[in-house]
DRENKEDREN-105811 format. One record per residue (C-alpha): residue number from 0; x, y, z. Coordinates in pm, whole numbers, plus 50000, padded with zeros to 5 digits. Layout:
! residues N
[NUM, [X, Y, Z]]
...
! end
This chain:
! residues 90
[0, [17654, 55891, 03636]]
[1, [17700, 56272, 03681]]
[2, [18079, 56425, 03568]]
[3, [18176, 56742, 03796]]
[4, [18554, 56942, 03716]]
[5, [18698, 56953, 04029]]
[6, [18811, 57341, 04161]]
[7, [19008, 57170, 04436]]
[8, [19215, 56864, 04553]]
[9, [18927, 56625, 04647]]
[10, [18952, 56213, 04751]]
[11, [18614, 56009, 04656]]
[12, [18558, 55719, 04640]]
[13, [18895, 55609, 04716]]
[14, [19051, 55770, 04499]]
[15, [19309, 56127, 04616]]
[16, [19215, 56406, 04232]]
[17, [19365, 56710, 04151]]
[18, [19231, 57049, 04049]]
[19, [19093, 57059, 03713]]
[20, [19022, 56626, 03695]]
[21, [18665, 56550, 03591]]
[22, [18583, 56271, 03845]]
[23, [18256, 56098, 03735]]
[24, [18057, 55971, 04052]]
[25, [17683, 55818, 04078]]
[26, [17374, 56015, 03999]]
[27, [17379, 55995, 04450]]
[28, [17640, 56202, 04497]]
[29, [17558, 56538, 04676]]
[30, [17806, 56744, 04517]]
[31, [18017, 56980, 04704]]
[32, [18117, 57370, 04669]]
[33, [18475, 57263, 04484]]
[34, [18238, 57035, 04236]]
[35, [18141, 57256, 03903]]
[36, [17884, 57036, 03679]]
[37, [17978, 56914, 03356]]
[38, [17703, 56736, 03224]]
[39, [17335, 56723, 03215]]
[40, [17340, 56467, 03526]]
[41, [17555, 56679, 03716]]
[42, [17387, 57004, 03612]]
[43, [16987, 56871, 03757]]
[44, [17196, 56694, 04106]]
[45, [17317, 57068, 04188]]
[46, [17001, 57260, 04050]]
[47, [16815, 57012, 04292]]
[48, [17077, 57077, 04514]]
[49, [17113, 57422, 04551]]
[50, [17471, 57383, 04487]]
[51, [17691, 57742, 04521]]
[52, [18041, 57665, 04423]]
[53, [18342, 57847, 04589]]
[54, [18486, 57877, 04953]]
[55, [18229, 57798, 05226]]
[56, [18103, 58062, 05415]]
[57, [18249, 58090, 05789]]
[58, [18027, 58025, 06053]]
[59, [18172, 58190, 06286]]
[60, [18101, 58559, 06047]]
[61, [17812, 58451, 06003]]
[62, [17709, 58378, 06445]]
[63, [17929, 58757, 06524]]
[64, [17849, 58927, 06150]]
[65, [18192, 58918, 06117]]
[66, [18255, 59101, 06428]]
[67, [18478, 58880, 06641]]
[68, [18483, 59095, 06960]]
[69, [18094, 59031, 06974]]
[70, [18180, 58736, 07162]]
[71, [18438, 58653, 07485]]
[72, [18594, 58837, 07842]]
[73, [18436, 59111, 07909]]
[74, [18746, 59433, 07935]]
[75, [18920, 59424, 08292]]
[76, [18890, 59714, 08574]]
[77, [19198, 59705, 08673]]
[78, [19019, 59817, 09045]]
[79, [18797, 59500, 09070]]
[80, [18881, 59143, 09158]]
[81, [19290, 59026, 09210]]
[82, [19411, 59341, 09055]]
[83, [19229, 59541, 09361]]
[84, [19366, 59374, 09616]]
[85, [19681, 59352, 09526]]
[86, [19748, 59724, 09492]]
[87, [19528, 59735, 09855]]
[88, [19791, 59523, 10050]]
[89, [20124, 59750, 10138]]
! end
């Protein structure tokens, strides 16, 4: 069994754990970024899976390089589409 200190509220094995509590789980459990290894079994598993503690990166930022303006609708030209027709009608 591996022991992890929880960095945030978590639901594990049908129980809610509060931040700071230590959860003891099977050695087969893959720890999440909110589970800080406490004992040698947990440290071994964390190293095996490449555990990184902390908040997960935002996939949108990863795809856009942090520039959300890179995707979406193109700038609108007031002289095209319905706006152009509305200006020409008298």
